[in-house]
N, C-alpha and C positions, 0 to 999 in steps of 0.2 A: 294664609296665605299659602296658595301653591306652590310648586317648585317652580322657579324662576325659568330654568329652561328644562323644557321635556326630556325626560331620560332617552326616550327614543330617538330623539334628534341627536343626543350624545352617542349612543351607541351607532348610529347609521353611520356617522363620520369618524369611528374611532377616537371619540374623546372620553376622557376622565376629567371628573372633579378633582381637584387637589385642595380647594379650599372654598367652603361655603359659610359664612357669617351672617346673622340677620339681626340689626338694631332696629328696634322700631318697624317702621314700613321701609327701611333699607335695607337690600341684600348685597354683599359685598361677595365676589366670587374669583376664582381662580381655577381655570380650564386648560389641560393639555390635551392637543389633539395630534395626532400620528399620521405622518403622509410619507408618501415616497421620499419626498426632499428633506426629511428630519422632523421634529417636534415643532409645534406652532403653541406660543403661550398667550394664552387670553385671560386679562384679568381687567376688573373695573366693578361698577357699582351701578345698581338700579334702585330707583325711588319710586314704591307706588302711592297712589292716590286715589282712593275710588277707581274707576276703570281706568285712570290715564298712568304712565309710566314714564319715568325721565332717567336718564343715566348717562354715563361716559365708559370707556374702554379703551384699551392700550393692548394690542396684538405684536408681539414679537415673532416676527417671520423667519428669523435666523439670517443665513447668509443666503441674498439674492443676487445674482451678477455679481459676484464678489463684495459685498456690502452688505453690513448689517442691518437688517431693515426693519422698521418698527412704524405701526399704523395706529393713529389715534383718531377717535372718532365721539360724537354726542349724538344722542338720540331721545327721542321723544315719540310716545305710541300710546294708544288705547286698546281696550279688550273690545273687540267685536262680538264673540260669542264663542262657544265651545268648535272646536277643530273637527271636521270631519274627514274620514278616511276616505281616498278617492281610489 
């Protein structure tokens, strides 16, 4: 299985893997991204099945407008082919 998030994507956004664990076809991850407003913490899991993927994620955005903000979402996708550089 390829890396679930390309390293180029993480470096372009000042992000680092904190944890990556693979169990069978499921990858659990935790990523920290460093922004002008502080650290964004994202953790979740992705299950790969053939050319399809399904997962969920939780992003701790920190203090936004005086409140701790958390974003939760679920996603599905499919592999369309290799990325091309533009």
